[in-house]
C-alpha positions as CSV (number, residue, x, y, z in Angstrom):
1,M,164.6,96.4,248.0
2,W,166.1,96.4,244.6
3,A,165.9,99.4,242.2
4,L,163.7,99.2,239.1
5,P,165.9,98.8,236.0
6,A,166.0,101.8,233.7
7,G,162.9,102.0,231.5
8,A,160.7,99.7,233.7
9,A,157.4,101.2,234.4
10,S,156.5,98.9,237.3
11,A,157.9,96.0,239.3
12,A,155.6,93.6,237.4
13,A,157.3,94.8,234.1
14,A,160.8,94.7,235.5
15,V,163.3,92.1,234.6
16,V,166.0,91.6,237.2
17,V,169.5,91.1,235.7
18,A,172.9,90.7,237.3
19,G,174.1,94.1,238.4
20,T,170.7,95.4,239.3
21,P,171.3,97.7,242.3
22,V,169.9,96.9,245.8
23,V,168.7,100.1,247.5
24,A,166.7,101.1,250.5
25,A,163.1,101.8,249.6
26,N,159.6,101.8,251.1
27,C,158.1,98.4,251.5
28,T,154.7,97.4,250.2
29,T,151.9,98.1,252.7
30,N,149.0,96.4,254.4
31,G,150.8,93.2,255.0
32,V,151.3,92.5,251.3
33,V,154.4,90.4,250.6
34,D,156.0,91.5,247.4
35,P,158.5,88.8,246.2
36,M,160.4,91.6,244.4
37,Q,161.1,93.0,247.9
38,A,161.7,89.8,249.7
39,F,165.1,88.3,250.6
40,E,166.0,85.1,252.5
41,L,169.2,84.6,254.5
42,R,170.5,81.3,253.5
43,P,172.4,78.9,255.9
44,D,175.6,79.8,254.0
45,W,175.1,83.5,254.9
46,L,174.1,84.5,251.4
47,L,171.2,86.9,251.1
48,Q,169.0,85.6,248.3
49,H,166.5,87.7,246.4
50,V,163.3,85.6,246.3
51,A,162.0,86.7,242.9
52,S,165.2,86.4,240.9
53,G,167.1,83.8,242.9
54,M,170.2,86.0,242.7
55,C,172.2,87.1,245.8
56,A,173.1,90.5,247.2
57,E,176.8,91.3,246.7
58,A,178.9,94.1,248.0
59,S,181.0,96.1,245.6
60,A,183.9,96.0,248.1
61,N,184.8,94.9,251.6
62,A,184.8,98.5,252.8
63,A,182.6,101.2,254.3
64,G,180.4,102.8,251.6
65,A,180.3,99.8,249.4
66,T,177.2,99.4,247.2
67,L,175.0,96.3,246.8
68,S,173.8,94.7,243.6
69,L,172.2,91.4,242.6
70,Q,174.6,88.8,241.2
71,P,174.5,85.1,240.6
72,C,174.9,83.3,244.0
73,E,178.4,81.9,244.6
74,H,178.7,79.7,247.7
75,G,181.7,80.9,249.7
76,K,182.1,84.3,248.0
77,L,183.0,86.7,250.9
78,L,181.3,89.7,249.2
79,Q,178.0,87.8,249.2
80,Q,178.1,86.8,252.9
81,F,175.9,88.7,255.3
82,R,176.8,87.4,258.7
83,N,174.8,88.3,261.8
84,D,176.1,88.0,265.3
85,Y,173.0,86.8,267.1
86,T,174.9,87.0,270.5
87,R,174.4,90.8,270.5
88,F,170.6,90.5,270.8
89,V,169.1,91.2,274.2
90,D,167.0,88.3,275.4
91,H,165.3,90.2,278.2
92,V,163.1,93.2,278.8
93,H,164.8,96.1,280.6
94,V,162.5,97.6,283.2
95,P,163.7,101.0,284.5
96,H,163.8,101.3,288.3
């Protein structure tokens, strides 16, 4: 989820601009999909915010880095969110 910009009373009134922080927050409930909370992982590993079209970008390539929304730049390492799908378990573990 992204954070509401200063002075915005609601998500509907918010204007997302470059530099808007991305933070953890409660999701909308009851199966409602809020485009302001929706992100898509693109084939080039960029994490794109649905409502603004901007991409999540890390402030640094280090532990403790913060995230903000920035214009998407194909190939920019600080915008790549790679996932190693080989680490998923493809079976159910049944205890003996």
